[in-house]
DSSP file (Angstrom, degrees, kcal/mol; ACC not computed):
  #  RESIDUE AA STRUCTURE BP1 BP2  ACC     N-H-->O    O-->H-N    N-H-->O    O-->H-N    TCO  KAPPA ALPHA  PHI   PSI    X-CA   Y-CA   Z-CA
    1    1 A X     >        0   0    0      0, 0.0     4,-2.0     0, 0.0     5,-0.2   0.000 360.0 360.0 360.0 -38.7   19.1   18.3   -3.5
    2    2 A X  H  >  +     0   0    0      2,-0.2     4,-2.3     1,-0.2     5,-0.2   0.867 360.0  51.7 -65.9 -35.9   21.1   15.2   -2.8
    3    3 A X  H  > S+     0   0    0      2,-0.2     4,-2.9     1,-0.2     5,-0.2   0.941 110.3  49.7 -64.3 -48.2   18.5   13.9   -0.3
    4    4 A X  H  > S+     0   0    0      1,-0.2     4,-2.2     2,-0.2    -2,-0.2   0.898 112.8  46.0 -56.7 -46.4   15.7   14.4   -2.9
    5    5 A X  H  X S+     0   0    0     -4,-2.0     4,-2.3     2,-0.2    -1,-0.2   0.873 112.6  50.2 -67.7 -38.2   17.7   12.7   -5.6
    6    6 A X  H  X S+     0   0    0     -4,-2.3     4,-2.4     2,-0.2    -2,-0.2   0.913 111.4  48.6 -63.2 -44.7   18.5    9.8   -3.3
    7    7 A X  H  X S+     0   0    0     -4,-2.9     4,-2.2     1,-0.2     5,-0.2   0.916 112.4  48.0 -63.2 -43.2   15.0    9.3   -2.2
    8    8 A X  H  X S+     0   0    0     -4,-2.2     4,-2.7    -5,-0.2    -1,-0.2   0.898 112.5  49.3 -61.6 -42.2   13.7    9.4   -5.8
    9    9 A X  H  X S+     0   0    0     -4,-2.3     4,-2.1     1,-0.2    -2,-0.2   0.901 110.9  49.0 -70.5 -34.0   16.3    6.9   -6.9
   10   10 A X  H  X S+     0   0    0     -4,-2.4     4,-1.8     2,-0.2    -1,-0.2   0.930 116.4  42.0 -67.1 -42.2   15.5    4.5   -4.0
   11   11 A X  H  X S+     0   0    0     -4,-2.2     4,-2.9     1,-0.2     5,-0.3   0.912 112.8  54.4 -68.4 -39.9   11.8    4.6   -4.7
   12   12 A X  H  X S+     0   0    0     -4,-2.7     4,-2.9    -5,-0.2    -1,-0.2   0.919 105.7  52.5 -60.9 -42.6   12.4    4.4   -8.4
   13   13 A X  H  X S+     0   0    0     -4,-2.1     4,-2.0     1,-0.2    -1,-0.2   0.918 112.7  45.0 -59.3 -45.8   14.5    1.2   -8.0
   14   14 A X  H  X S+     0   0    0     -4,-1.8     4,-2.1     2,-0.2    -1,-0.2   0.862 113.1  50.0 -67.2 -35.3   11.7   -0.4   -6.0
   15   15 A X  H  X S+     0   0    0     -4,-2.9     4,-2.3     2,-0.2    -2,-0.2   0.919 110.3  50.4 -66.6 -41.7    9.1    0.7   -8.5
   16   16 A X  H  X S+     0   0    0     -4,-2.9     4,-2.3    -5,-0.3    37,-0.2   0.916 109.2  50.8 -61.3 -41.9   11.1   -0.6  -11.4
   17   17 A X  H  X S+     0   0    0     -4,-2.0     4,-2.0     1,-0.2    -1,-0.2   0.921 110.1  50.4 -60.0 -45.2   11.5   -4.0   -9.6
   18   18 A X  H  X S+     0   0    0     -4,-2.1     4,-2.9     1,-0.2     5,-0.3   0.871 109.1  51.1 -64.4 -36.6    7.7   -4.1   -9.1
   19   19 A X  H  X S+     0   0    0     -4,-2.3     4,-2.4     1,-0.2    -1,-0.2   0.922 109.5  51.7 -63.2 -41.2    7.1   -3.3  -12.8
   20   20 A X  H  < S+     0   0    0     -4,-2.3    -2,-0.2     1,-0.2    -1,-0.2   0.847 118.3  36.9 -63.7 -34.7    9.4   -6.2  -13.7
   21   21 A X  H  < S+     0   0    0     -4,-2.0    -2,-0.2    -5,-0.1    -1,-0.2   0.892 126.4  33.0 -83.9 -44.5    7.5   -8.6  -11.4
   22   22 A X  H  < S-     0   0    0     -4,-2.9    -3,-0.2    -5,-0.2    -2,-0.2   0.690  83.2-146.0 -92.8 -20.8    3.9   -7.5  -12.0
   23   23 A X     <  -     0   0    0     -4,-2.4    -4,-0.1    -5,-0.3    -3,-0.1   0.966  29.4-171.8  50.8  62.6    3.9   -6.3  -15.6
   24   24 A X        -     0   0    0     -5,-0.2     3,-0.1     1,-0.1    -1,-0.1  -0.248  31.7-131.5 -82.0 172.8    1.3   -3.5  -15.0
   25   25 A X  S    S+     0   0    0      1,-0.3    36,-0.5    35,-0.1     2,-0.3   0.617  88.6   4.4 -93.2 -17.7   -0.4   -1.4  -17.7
   26   26 A X        -     0   0    0     34,-0.1     2,-0.6     2,-0.0    -1,-0.3  -0.977  69.3-119.9-156.7 160.8    0.4    1.8  -16.0
   27   27 A X  E     -a   62   0A   0     34,-2.8    36,-3.6    -2,-0.3     2,-0.6  -0.960  26.6-157.0-107.2 121.8    2.2    3.2  -12.9
   28   28 A X  E     -a   63   0A   0     -2,-0.6     2,-0.5    34,-0.2    36,-0.2  -0.881   8.3-168.5-101.3 123.2   -0.1    5.0  -10.5
   29   29 A X  E     +a   64   0A   0     34,-3.2    36,-2.6    -2,-0.6     2,-0.2  -0.928  15.5 157.9-111.6 133.5    1.6    7.5   -8.2
   30   30 A X     >  +     0   0    0     -2,-0.5     4,-0.5    34,-0.2    39,-0.2  -0.783  24.8  65.9-140.3-175.2   -0.1    9.1   -5.3
   31   31 A X  H  > S-     0   0    0     37,-1.6     4,-1.8    -2,-0.2    39,-0.2  -0.054  91.8 -63.0  82.5 169.4    0.6   10.8   -1.9
   32   32 A X  H  > S+     0   0    0     37,-0.5     4,-0.6     1,-0.2    -1,-0.1   0.909 134.1  33.5 -54.3 -55.4    2.2   14.1   -1.3
   33   33 A X  H >4 S+     0   0    0      1,-0.2     3,-0.6     2,-0.2    -1,-0.2   0.864 113.9  60.2 -74.2 -35.0    5.6   13.4   -2.7
   34   34 A X  H 3< S+     0   0    0     -4,-0.5    -1,-0.2     1,-0.2    -2,-0.2   0.823 110.6  41.4 -62.5 -31.9    4.4   11.2   -5.4
   35   35 A X  H 3< S+     0   0    0     -4,-1.8    -1,-0.2    -3,-0.1    -2,-0.2   0.539  88.5 119.2 -93.0  -7.8    2.3   13.9   -6.8
   36   36 A X    <<  -     0   0    0     -4,-0.6     2,-0.2    -3,-0.6     5,-0.2  -0.310  57.8-136.2 -57.3 138.1    4.9   16.7   -6.4
   37   37 A X        +     0   0    0      4,-0.1     3,-0.4     3,-0.1     2,-0.3  -0.524  58.8  30.4 -88.5 160.7    6.0   18.3   -9.5
   38   38 A X  S  > S-     0   0    0      1,-0.2     4,-2.6    -2,-0.2     5,-0.2  -0.655 110.9  -1.3 103.9-152.5    9.6   19.1  -10.4
   39   39 A X  H  > S+     0   0    0     -2,-0.3     4,-2.6     1,-0.2     5,-0.2   0.815 127.0  51.2 -51.6 -45.3   12.8   17.5   -9.6
   40   40 A X  H  > S+     0   0    0     -3,-0.4     4,-2.8     2,-0.2    -1,-0.2   0.962 113.5  43.8 -59.2 -52.3   11.6   14.7   -7.4
   41   41 A X  H  > S+     0   0    0      1,-0.2     4,-2.5     2,-0.2    -2,-0.2   0.916 114.2  49.2 -70.0 -39.2    9.0   13.5   -9.9
   42   42 A X  H  X S+     0   0    0     -4,-2.6     4,-2.4     1,-0.2    -1,-0.2   0.924 114.4  46.0 -61.6 -42.5   11.4   13.7  -12.9
   43   43 A X  H  X S+     0   0    0     -4,-2.6     4,-2.8    -5,-0.2     5,-0.2   0.901 111.0  53.7 -62.6 -42.5   14.1   11.8  -11.0
   44   44 A X  H  X S+     0   0    0     -4,-2.8     4,-2.7    -5,-0.2     5,-0.2   0.932 110.8  44.8 -56.3 -49.2   11.6    9.3   -9.8
   45   45 A X  H  X S+     0   0    0     -4,-2.5     4,-2.8     1,-0.2     5,-0.3   0.957 114.6  48.3 -64.2 -47.7   10.4    8.5  -13.3
   46   46 A X  H  X S+     0   0    0     -4,-2.4     4,-2.3     1,-0.2    -2,-0.2   0.924 113.7  48.2 -58.3 -43.4   13.9    8.4  -14.8
   47   47 A X  H  X S+     0   0    0     -4,-2.8     4,-0.9     2,-0.2    -1,-0.2   0.909 111.9  49.3 -64.1 -42.6   15.0    6.1  -11.9
   48   48 A X  H >< S+     0   0    0     -4,-2.7     3,-1.1    -5,-0.2     4,-0.3   0.947 112.1  45.9 -62.3 -48.9   12.0    3.8  -12.4
   49   49 A X  H >< S+     0   0    0     -4,-2.8     3,-1.1     1,-0.2    -2,-0.2   0.859 107.2  60.7 -65.4 -33.2   12.5    3.5  -16.1
   50   50 A X  H 3< S+     0   0    0     -4,-2.3    -1,-0.2    -5,-0.3    -2,-0.2   0.755 106.6  45.1 -64.7 -20.8   16.2    2.8  -15.6
   51   51 A X  T << S+     0   0    0     -3,-1.1     2,-0.5    -4,-0.9    -1,-0.2   0.317  88.5 103.4-105.6  10.0   15.4   -0.3  -13.4
   52   52 A X    <   -     0   0    0     -3,-1.1   -35,-0.1    -4,-0.3     6,-0.1  -0.816  55.2-162.0 -92.2 126.0   12.8   -1.7  -15.8
   53   53 A X        +     0   0    0     -2,-0.5     2,-0.6   -37,-0.2    -1,-0.2   0.930  69.4  74.7 -76.6 -45.6   14.3   -4.6  -17.8
   54   54 A X  S >> S-     0   0    0      1,-0.2     3,-1.4     2,-0.1     4,-1.4  -0.539  71.9-148.1 -74.6 111.1   11.7   -4.8  -20.7
   55   55 A X  T 34 S+     0   0    0     -2,-0.6     4,-0.2     1,-0.3     3,-0.2   0.816  98.5  52.9 -50.0 -35.4   12.3   -1.9  -23.2
   56   56 A X  T >4 S+     0   0    0      1,-0.2     3,-1.0     2,-0.2    -1,-0.3   0.837 104.9  54.2 -63.9 -35.3    8.6   -1.8  -24.0
   57   57 A X  G X4 S+     0   0    0     -3,-1.4     3,-2.1     1,-0.2    -1,-0.2   0.761  91.8  75.1 -74.8 -26.0    7.6   -1.5  -20.3
   58   58 A X  G 3< S+     0   0    0     -4,-1.4    -1,-0.2     1,-0.3    -2,-0.2   0.664  91.0  56.8 -61.1 -15.2    9.9    1.5  -19.9
   59   59 A X  G <  S+     0   0    0     -3,-1.0    -1,-0.3    -4,-0.2    -2,-0.2   0.276  74.7 136.0 -98.1  11.5    7.3    3.6  -21.7
   60   60 A X    <   -     0   0    0     -3,-2.1     2,-0.2     1,-0.1   -34,-0.1  -0.275  61.8-107.5 -58.2 145.8    4.5    2.8  -19.3
   61   61 A X        -     0   0    0    -36,-0.5   -34,-2.8     1,-0.0     2,-0.7  -0.496  20.0-137.5 -73.7 140.9    2.5    6.0  -18.5
   62   62 A X  E     -a   27   0A   0     -2,-0.2     2,-0.4   -36,-0.2   -34,-0.2  -0.903  27.8-168.0 -98.2 119.3    2.9    7.5  -15.0
   63   63 A X  E     -a   28   0A   0    -36,-3.6   -34,-3.2    -2,-0.7     2,-0.2  -0.881  20.5-122.1-113.9 136.8   -0.7    8.4  -13.8
   64   64 A X  E     -a   29   0A   0     -2,-0.4   -34,-0.2   -36,-0.2   -29,-0.1  -0.599  39.2-100.3 -76.9 141.0   -1.5   10.5  -10.8
   65   65 A X    >   -     0   0    0    -36,-2.6     3,-1.0    -2,-0.2    -1,-0.1  -0.274  20.9-132.8 -58.7 145.9   -3.7    8.8   -8.2
   66   66 A X  T 3  S+     0   0    0      1,-0.2    -1,-0.1     2,-0.1    -2,-0.0   0.790 107.4  55.9 -72.2 -28.5   -7.4    9.8   -8.4
   67   67 A X  T >  S-     0   0    0      1,-0.2     3,-1.2     2,-0.1    -1,-0.2   0.443  95.9-159.6 -86.0   3.1   -7.4   10.2   -4.6
   68   68 A X  G X   -     0   0    0     -3,-1.0   -37,-1.6     1,-0.2     3,-1.5  -0.214  59.6 -11.7  60.7-143.5   -4.5   12.7   -4.8
   69   69 A X  G 3  S+     0   0    0      1,-0.3   -37,-0.5   -39,-0.2     3,-0.4   0.696 132.2  62.4 -70.7 -18.0   -2.4   13.4   -1.8
   70   70 A X  G <>  +     0   0    0     -3,-1.2     4,-2.4     1,-0.2    -1,-0.3   0.211  69.8 105.4 -92.6  16.6   -4.9   11.7    0.5
   71   71 A X  H <> S+     0   0    0     -3,-1.5     4,-2.2     2,-0.2    -1,-0.2   0.896  81.3  46.3 -58.9 -45.0   -4.5    8.2   -1.1
   72   72 A X  H  > S+     0   0    0     -3,-0.4     4,-2.8     2,-0.2    -1,-0.2   0.912 113.8  48.5 -64.9 -43.7   -2.4    6.8    1.7
   73   73 A X  H  > S+     0   0    0     -4,-0.3     4,-2.2     1,-0.2    -2,-0.2   0.903 113.5  45.5 -65.1 -40.2   -4.7    8.2    4.4
   74   74 A X  H  X S+     0   0    0     -4,-2.4     4,-2.7     2,-0.2    -1,-0.2   0.891 112.9  52.4 -69.1 -37.8   -7.8    6.8    2.7
   75   75 A X  H  X S+     0   0    0     -4,-2.2     4,-2.8     2,-0.2    -2,-0.2   0.939 110.4  48.0 -60.1 -49.0   -5.9    3.4    2.1
   76   76 A X  H  X S+     0   0    0     -4,-2.8     4,-2.7     2,-0.2    -2,-0.2   0.938 111.9  49.3 -60.3 -47.7   -5.0    3.2    5.8
   77   77 A X  H  X S+     0   0    0     -4,-2.2     4,-2.9     1,-0.2     5,-0.2   0.945 112.4  48.4 -55.1 -50.4   -8.6    4.1    6.9
   78   78 A X  H  X S+     0   0    0     -4,-2.7     4,-2.7     1,-0.2    -1,-0.2   0.920 109.4  50.9 -54.8 -45.3  -10.0    1.4    4.5
   79   79 A X  H  X S+     0   0    0     -4,-2.8     4,-2.7     2,-0.2    -1,-0.2   0.942 110.6  50.8 -58.4 -48.7   -7.5   -1.2    5.7
   80   80 A X  H  X S+     0   0    0     -4,-2.7     4,-2.8     1,-0.2     5,-0.2   0.934 110.3  49.5 -56.4 -47.0   -8.6   -0.4    9.4
   81   81 A X  H  X S+     0   0    0     -4,-2.9     4,-3.0     1,-0.2    -1,-0.2   0.912 110.3  50.1 -57.8 -43.2  -12.3   -0.8    8.5
   82   82 A X  H  X S+     0   0    0     -4,-2.7     4,-2.6    -5,-0.2    -1,-0.2   0.901 110.8  48.5 -59.4 -41.4  -11.7   -4.0    6.8
   83   83 A X  H  X S+     0   0    0     -4,-2.7     4,-2.3     2,-0.2    -1,-0.2   0.880 112.1  48.8 -72.2 -33.0   -9.8   -5.4    9.7
   84   84 A X  H  X S+     0   0    0     -4,-2.8     4,-2.7    -5,-0.2    -2,-0.2   0.934 112.7  50.3 -67.5 -42.1  -12.6   -4.3   12.2
   85   85 A X  H  X S+     0   0    0     -4,-3.0     4,-2.9    -5,-0.2     5,-0.2   0.931 111.0  46.6 -58.9 -46.0  -15.1   -5.9    9.9
   86   86 A X  H  X S+     0   0    0     -4,-2.6     4,-2.3     2,-0.2    -1,-0.2   0.915 112.6  50.5 -66.1 -40.1  -13.3   -9.2    9.7
   87   87 A X  H  X S+     0   0    0     -4,-2.3     4,-1.3     2,-0.2    -1,-0.2   0.916 112.9  46.2 -60.6 -41.9  -12.8   -9.3   13.5
   88   88 A X  H  X S+     0   0    0     -4,-2.7     4,-2.3     1,-0.2    -2,-0.2   0.912 112.0  50.9 -65.2 -41.5  -16.4   -8.6   14.0
   89   89 A X  H  X S+     0   0    0     -4,-2.9     4,-2.0     1,-0.2    -2,-0.2   0.881 109.1  51.8 -65.6 -37.7  -17.5  -11.2   11.4
   90   90 A X  H  X S+     0   0    0     -4,-2.3     4,-1.0    -5,-0.2    -1,-0.2   0.837 108.8  50.2 -66.3 -30.0  -15.3  -13.8   13.0
   91   91 A X  H  < S+     0   0    0     -4,-1.3     3,-0.4     2,-0.2    -2,-0.2   0.927 111.7  47.3 -72.7 -46.8  -16.8  -13.1   16.4
   92   92 A X  H  < S+     0   0    0     -4,-2.3    -2,-0.2     1,-0.2    -1,-0.2   0.864 117.2  43.2 -62.7 -38.2  -20.4  -13.5   15.1
   93   93 A X  H  < S+     0   0    0     -4,-2.0    -1,-0.2    -5,-0.2    -2,-0.2   0.618  91.4 106.0 -86.9 -13.0  -19.6  -16.7   13.2
   94   94 A X  S  < S-     0   0    0     -4,-1.0     5,-0.1    -3,-0.4    -3,-0.0  -0.310  84.1 -96.1 -69.2 146.0  -17.5  -18.3   16.1
   95   95 A X    >   -     0   0    0      1,-0.1     3,-1.4     2,-0.1     4,-0.2  -0.340  30.4-126.2 -56.9 141.3  -19.1  -21.1   18.1
   96   96 A X  G >  S+     0   0    0      1,-0.3     3,-2.1     2,-0.2    -1,-0.1   0.886 104.7  62.2 -56.2 -40.8  -20.8  -19.9   21.3
   97   97 A X  G 3  S+     0   0    0      1,-0.3    -1,-0.3     3,-0.0    -2,-0.1   0.683  95.5  60.4 -64.8 -14.3  -18.9  -22.2   23.5
   98   98 A X  G <  S+     0   0    0     -3,-1.4    11,-2.4    12,-0.1     2,-0.3   0.441  82.6 105.4 -94.5   5.0  -15.6  -20.8   22.6
   99   99 A X  B <   -B  108   0B   0     -3,-2.1     2,-1.0     9,-0.2    12,-0.2  -0.609  68.4-135.1 -86.9 141.0  -16.5  -17.3   23.9
  100  100 A X    >   -     0   0    0      7,-0.8     3,-1.6    -2,-0.3     7,-0.2  -0.854  18.3-160.6 -89.6 105.5  -15.0  -16.0   27.1
  101  101 A X  T 3  S+     0   0    0     -2,-1.0    -1,-0.1     1,-0.3     4,-0.1   0.685  83.6  59.4 -64.4 -21.3  -18.2  -14.5   28.6
  102  102 A X  T 3  S+     0   0    0      2,-0.1    -1,-0.3    -3,-0.1     2,-0.2   0.483 103.7  54.0 -90.6  -3.2  -16.2  -12.3   31.0
  103  103 A X  S <  S-     0   0    0     -3,-1.6    -4,-0.0     1,-0.2     0, 0.0  -0.552 104.0 -50.8-120.5-173.3  -14.3  -10.4   28.3
  104  104 A X    >   -     0   0    0     -2,-0.2     3,-1.9     1,-0.1    -4,-0.2  -0.226  54.3-116.6 -56.0 143.4  -14.9   -8.3   25.3
  105  105 A X  T 3  S+     0   0    0      1,-0.3    -1,-0.1    -3,-0.1    -5,-0.0   0.688 111.1  60.2 -61.2 -16.4  -17.2  -10.1   22.8
  106  106 A X  T 3  S+     0   0    0     -7,-0.0     2,-0.6     2,-0.0    -1,-0.3   0.427  79.8 102.6 -91.6   5.8  -14.4  -10.2   20.1
  107  107 A X    <   -     0   0    0     -3,-1.9    -7,-0.8    -7,-0.2     2,-0.4  -0.779  54.0-172.4 -85.9 121.2  -12.1  -12.3   22.2
  108  108 A X  B     +B   99   0B   0     -2,-0.6     2,-0.2    -9,-0.1    -9,-0.2  -0.965  34.9  70.5-118.4 133.5  -12.2  -15.8   21.1
  109  109 A X  S    S-     0   0    0    -11,-2.4     2,-0.1    -2,-0.4     3,-0.1  -0.839  82.0 -45.6 150.0 174.7  -10.6  -18.7   23.0
  110  110 A X        -     0   0    0     -2,-0.2     2,-0.4     1,-0.1   -10,-0.1  -0.379  62.7 -99.2 -72.9 152.1  -10.9  -20.8   26.1
  111  111 A X    >   -     0   0    0    -12,-0.2     3,-2.0     1,-0.1    -1,-0.1  -0.538  47.7-106.7 -68.0 123.0  -11.5  -19.2   29.5
  112  112 A X  T 3  S+     0   0    0     -2,-0.4    -1,-0.1     1,-0.2    -3,-0.0  -0.236 102.3  17.8 -52.5 137.1   -8.2  -19.0   31.3
  113  113 A X  T 3         0   0    0     -3,-0.0    -1,-0.2     1,-0.0    -2,-0.1   0.494 360.0 360.0  83.7   3.9   -8.0  -21.5   34.1
  114  114 A X    <         0   0    0     -3,-2.0    -2,-0.1     0, 0.0    -3,-0.1   0.422 360.0 360.0-110.0 360.0  -10.8  -23.7   32.9
């Protein structure tokens, strides 16, 4: 019980700080623990609201993420795909003279020893 409360308090403190800085219209919570009902969620909401400075913002709605418990997994996959796309795009757009012909096509830079 103490671990659950401590984890909810720590995350709530960070979420409250983000609300203070970003001034959102809602707080979207996802992932397995974020969507869990019961003690953890109640403590998380209370801790978040306790760290929000603006009294009006303390009443922001907590909304469950549309992607559910897989939100983190889907976000990680999307980030990986975006990184691969960016690396591929920079290879295609790089000047031909900067390629090291002996290595993978996405390596850009001078040929070692030349």
